[in-house]
C-alpha positions in Angstrom: -6.7 -22.8 9.0 -7.3 -22.8 5.2 -7.1 -19.3 3.8 -7.7 -18.1 0.3 -6.3 -14.7 -0.6 -7.6 -13.1 -3.7 -6.1 -10.2 -5.7 -6.5 -9.0 -9.2 -2.8 -9.0 -10.1 0.7 -8.9 -8.7 1.5 -5.6 -10.4 3.8 -3.0 -8.8 1.3 -1.4 -6.3 1.2 -1.0 -2.6 -1.9 -3.2 -2.0 -0.3 -6.0 -4.1 2.9 -5.7 -2.1 0.9 -6.0 1.1 -1.0 -9.1 -0.2 2.2 -10.9 -1.0 3.7 -10.0 2.4 0.6 -11.0 4.3 0.2 -14.3 2.4 3.8 -15.2 3.0 3.6 -14.5 6.7 0.3 -16.3 7.1 1.9 -19.4 5.5 5.0 -19.0 7.7 2.7 -19.1 10.7 1.6 -22.6 9.8 -1.6 -21.8 7.9 -2.6 -23.5 4.7 -2.6 -20.4 2.4 -3.5 -20.2 -1.3 -2.8 -16.9 -3.1 -5.0 -16.6 -6.2 -4.4 -14.0 -8.8 -6.9 -13.3 -11.6 -4.8 -11.5 -14.2 -2.2 -13.4 -16.3 1.1 -12.8 -14.5 3.0 -13.1 -17.8 1.2 -10.0 -19.2 3.0 -6.7 -18.8 3.8 -6.0 -15.2 1.1 -8.2 -13.7 3.6 -10.6 -12.2 5.9 -7.9 -10.8 5.9 -9.4 -7.3 5.7 -13.1 -8.2 9.4 -13.5 -7.5 8.7 -12.6 -3.8 6.3 -15.4 -3.2 7.2 -17.9 -0.4 7.6 -21.6 -1.3 5.2 -22.3 1.5 2.4 -20.7 -0.4 0.0 -22.4 -2.8 -0.1 -20.1 -5.9 -2.8 -20.1 -8.5 -2.9 -17.8 -11.5 -6.4 -18.1 -13.1 -5.4 -16.0 -16.2 -9.0 -14.9 -16.7 -9.8 -12.0 -19.1 -10.3 -8.4 -18.0 -13.7 -7.1 -16.9 -16.4 -8.2 -14.5 -18.1 -11.1 -16.2 -20.4 -13.8 -14.9 -18.1 -16.4 -16.5 -15.2 -15.0 -14.4 -17.3 -15.2 -11.2 -18.1 -18.8 -12.1 -14.4 -19.6 -12.4 -13.7 -18.3 -8.9 -16.8 -20.2 -7.6 -15.3 -23.4 -8.9 -12.0 -22.6 -7.2 -13.7 -21.9 -3.9 -15.8 -25.1 -4.2 -12.7 -27.1 -4.9 -10.5 -25.6 -2.1 -13.2 -25.4 0.6 -11.3 -22.7 2.6 -12.3 -21.5 6.0 -11.5 -17.9 5.0 -11.8 -16.0 1.7 -10.0 -12.7 1.8 -10.3 -10.3 -1.1 -8.5 -7.0 -1.9 -9.1 -4.0 -4.1 -12.0 -4.1 -6.5 -11.9 -7.9 -6.6 -14.6 -7.7 -4.0 -17.1 -7.4 -6.8 -16.3 -10.9 -7.9 -16.8 -12.3 -4.4 -20.1 -10.8 -3.2 -22.2 -13.5 -5.0 -20.1 -16.3 -3.4 -21.0 -15.1 0.1 -24.6 -16.2 -0.5 -23.5 -19.6 -1.9 -21.1 -20.5 0.9 -22.6 -19.4 4.3 -20.1 -21.5 6.3 -17.1 -19.7 4.7 -16.1 -16.4 6.3 -15.5 -13.7 3.8 -13.2 -10.6 4.4 -12.3 -7.6 2.3 -9.6 -5.1 3.0 -10.3 -1.6 1.9 -7.0 -0.2 0.7 -8.1 3.4 0.1 -10.8 5.9 1.1 -14.0 3.9 0.6 -15.7 6.4 -1.7 -12.7 6.3 -4.1 -13.2 2.6 -4.7 -16.9 2.9 -5.7 -17.7 3.7 -9.3 -21.5 4.0 -9.3 -24.5 4.3 -7.0 -25.5 0.7 -7.8 -22.1 -0.5 -6.6 -22.4 1.6 -3.5 -25.7 0.0 -2.5 -24.4 -3.5 -3.3 -21.3 -3.0 -1.0 -23.4 -1.4 1.7 -25.8 -4.3 1.7 -23.1 -7.0 2.0 -21.0 -5.1 4.5 -24.0 -4.2 6.7 -25.6 -7.7 6.6 -22.2 -9.2 7.7 -21.9 -11.3 4.5 -18.6 -9.6 4.0 -16.4 -8.4 6.8 -14.9 -5.0 5.9 -11.4 -4.2 7.1 -10.1 -0.7 7.2 -6.4 0.1 7.3 -6.2 3.4 9.3 -8.2 5.6 11.6 -8.9 8.0 8.7 -10.1 5.2 6.5 -12.3 4.0 9.3 -13.8 7.5 9.7 -14.4 7.7 6.0 -16.1 4.2 6.1 -18.4 5.4 8.9 -19.2 8.6 7.1 -19.8 7.0 3.7 -21.7 3.8 4.6 -23.4 5.2 7.8 -22.7 2.2 10.0 -19.7 1.1 12.1 -19.3 -2.6 11.4 -15.7 -2.6 10.2 -12.5 -4.1 11.5 -9.5 -1.8 11.7 -6.1 -3.4 11.1 -3.2 -1.2 10.0 -1.1 -2.4 7.1 2.2 -4.2 7.7 5.2 -4.8 5.6 8.0 -7.4 5.7 11.3 -5.9 6.7 12.9 -4.6 3.5 16.4 -6.0 3.0 19.3 -4.9 0.8 19.4 -6.7 -2.6 22.5 -7.7 -4.6 22.3 -4.2 -6.2 22.7 -2.4 -2.9 26.4 -1.6 -3.3 25.9 -0.2 -6.8 23.0 2.0 -5.6 25.0 3.2 -2.6 27.9 4.1 -4.8 25.7 6.0 -7.2 24.0 8.0 -4.4 27.4 8.6 -2.7 28.5 10.6 -5.7 25.8 13.2 -4.9 26.5 13.0 -1.2 30.1 14.0 -1.7 29.0 17.6 -2.1 26.8 17.4 1.0 23.5 16.9 -0.8 20.4 15.6 0.9 18.9 12.7 -1.0 15.1 12.7 -1.3 13.1 9.8 -2.7 9.6 9.6 -4.1 8.0 6.2 -4.9 4.8 6.1 -7.0 3.2 5.5 -10.3 2.5 8.7 -12.3 -1.2 9.5 -11.6 -3.4 12.3 -10.3 -3.8 10.8 -6.8 0.0 11.0 -6.2 -0.1 14.8 -6.9 3.4 14.7 -8.5 3.0 18.1 -10.1 3.0 19.6 -6.5 6.0 17.5 -5.6 8.0 18.7 -8.6 6.9 22.3 -8.2 7.9 22.3 -4.5 11.3 20.8 -5.3 11.9 23.2 -8.1 11.6 26.0 -5.5 13.9 24.1 -3.1 16.5 23.7 -5.8 16.4 27.4 -6.6 17.5 28.1 -3.0 19.3 25.0 -2.0 22.4 23.7 -3.9 22.7 20.6 -1.9 19.6 18.6 -2.6 18.5 15.9 -5.1 15.1 14.2 -5.7 15.0 10.7 -7.1 11.7 9.5 -8.5 10.9 5.8 -8.8 7.8 4.6 -10.6 6.2 3.8 -13.9 3.9 5.8 -16.1 6.2 8.8 -16.7 6.2 7.9 -20.4 2.6 9.0 -20.6 1.6 12.5 -21.7 1.3 13.7 -18.2 4.5 12.0 -17.2 6.4 13.7 -20.1 5.0 17.0 -19.1 6.2 16.5 -15.5 9.7 15.6 -16.8 9.7 18.9 -18.7 8.6 20.8 -15.6 11.3 19.2 -13.4 14.7 20.8 -13.0 17.9 18.9 -13.6 18.2 17.9 -9.9 15.1 15.8 -10.1 16.0 12.4 -11.6 13.4 9.9 -12.9 14.7 6.4 -12.4 11.7 4.4 -13.8 10.3 1.3 -12.2 12.6 -0.6 -9.7 12.2 -3.9 -8.0 15.0 -3.0 -5.5 13.2 -0.1 -3.9 14.7 -1.1 -0.5 18.2 -0.3 -1.7 17.2 3.3 -2.4 15.2 3.8 0.8 18.2 2.5 2.8 20.5 5.0 1.2 18.1 8.0 1.0 17.7 10.7 3.7 14.0 11.5 3.3 10.9 9.9 1.6 8.5 12.2 -0.1 4.8 11.6 -0.7 2.6 14.5 -1.9 -0.6 12.6 -2.5 -4.2 14.0 -2.4 -5.6 10.5 -1.7 -4.1 7.5 0.2 -5.2 4.7 2.5 -2.2 3.5 4.4 0.7 3.6 2.0 3.0 0.6 2.0 5.8 2.9 0.7 5.5 4.9 3.9 5.8 1.8 6.1 8.9 0.8 4.0 10.4 4.2 4.7 9.9 3.8 8.5 11.5 0.3 8.2 14.5 1.7 6.5 14.9 4.7 8.8 14.1 7.2 5.9 12.3 10.3 7.2 8.9 10.8 5.6 7.8 14.2 4.3 4.1 13.9 3.4 0.8 15.6 2.9 -1.9 15.4 5.6 -4.3 12.8 4.0 -5.5 9.3 4.7 -3.5 7.2 7.1 -0.6 9.6 6.9 -2.1 11.9 9.5 -2.5 8.9 11.9 1.1 7.7 11.6 3.2 10.8 11.2 3.7 13.1 14.2 5.3 16.3 13.0 9.0 16.5 14.0 8.9 13.0 15.6 8.1 10.4 13.0 8.3 12.7 10.0 7.0 15.9 8.6 3.4 16.8 7.5 2.6 19.8 5.3 -0.4 21.9 6.4 -2.3 21.1 3.1 -1.7 19.4 -0.3 -0.7 22.8 -1.9 2.7 23.3 -3.4 3.5 26.2 -1.0 2.7 24.2 2.1 4.6 21.1 0.8 7.6 23.3 0.1 7.5 24.5 3.7 7.5 20.9 5.0 10.6 20.2 2.9 12.3 23.2 4.4 11.3 22.1 7.9 13.1 18.9 7.3 16.2 20.6 5.8 16.5 22.9 8.8 16.1 20.0 11.2 17.8 17.1 9.5 19.3 15.6 12.6 16.2 15.8 14.7 14.7 12.5 13.7 17.0 9.5 14.1 17.0 6.5 11.8 17.0 4.0 14.6 13.9 5.6 16.1 12.0 5.3 12.9 13.1 1.6 12.6 11.9 1.0 16.1 8.6 2.7 15.3 8.2 0.3 12.4 9.0 -2.7 14.6 6.5 -1.6 17.2 3.5 -0.9 14.9 4.0 -2.0 11.3 5.8 -5.3 11.1 4.1 -7.9 9.0 4.4 -10.4 11.8 2.2 -8.2 14.1 -0.2 -7.4 11.3 -0.6 -11.1 10.4 -1.3 -12.0 14.0 -4.2 -9.5 14.1 -5.6 -10.9 10.9 -5.4 -14.5 12.3 -7.1 -13.4 15.4 -9.9 -11.9 13.4 -10.2 -14.9 11.2 -10.3 -17.3 14.1 -12.9 -15.3 15.9 -15.2 -15.4 12.9 -14.5 -19.0 11.9 -14.7 -20.4 15.5 -17.9 -18.4 16.4 -19.7 -17.8 13.1 -22.8 -16.3 14.7 -20.8 -13.7 16.6 -20.1 -10.3 14.9 -17.7 -7.7 16.3 -16.2 -4.4 15.5 -12.5 -4.4 16.2 -10.2 -1.4 16.3 -6.6 -2.4 16.6 
């Protein structure tokens, strides 16, 4: 099967990480896969994940300028015309570039994965009606990534023609820096400290002010705890304010490509978001046996069972998140690393995720007149 995956950039985000993993796995399973990236991967962090691309992939970097322009749509059109794929699969807001192509190529099957709550991806009423038209008329097959995202899709668009496939992640492995990370973290473990890890760019959706406020309270009452924060954007005005707010047991590490080394050495993974779809960082935590402590939003409520696969706060408030952290500290041995890893293997491996995507692709490509709503 010839598959074209489209994403805006390979920057350090969860959706971008997922697209790389899915493309690699689809190619490994003997499909002819082309991954096309619009943004110049030499600009800034736009090529963050390029080093992780498989040699089995065909990789195209269009290097087109920012913004939704007719000329940019024409460039993608020429690419589709040249490649003649069976499937075109877009991600994030790149879907806006692809809608016109669904009318030009009726024999190609078009898919779009919605990586967050649907309403959060739409910027205007015009965009809403455009998306609703193409999703409802089956020109573009919408794919949701959790039960909560599916419910939001149904509530927002008022119809149920979506395909639910949970995100997957390739097994994170130690890098060449693993020993150094382990040694650094061990210095804090020597006094019995629990190591907490947060992964996320500094932005309002990640709700890091609540995270830091809750941990400041923890540190006031708990000598043996340390929070490591990995992510970019903390040199912004808000990021600098957060650093000033944080106590000295909250350490900002900046952006890291070897996130797996930290997850494999940390005790707990922290996510205090107010908006999520199905975070790749959460799946990575499961895969590394790192206990999640999260807020009850998006796909988090569908994957974390309190006290069994992690801990959920009652709300996104600072007080409730503090209570969730305390629940973990008082029950540190309750959730076993090996059980979390098995949970990942059963439900979130990229191999199983790719099989579901291939099944959906084949159903649509083989029987183009047949439309189905799948909930996997």
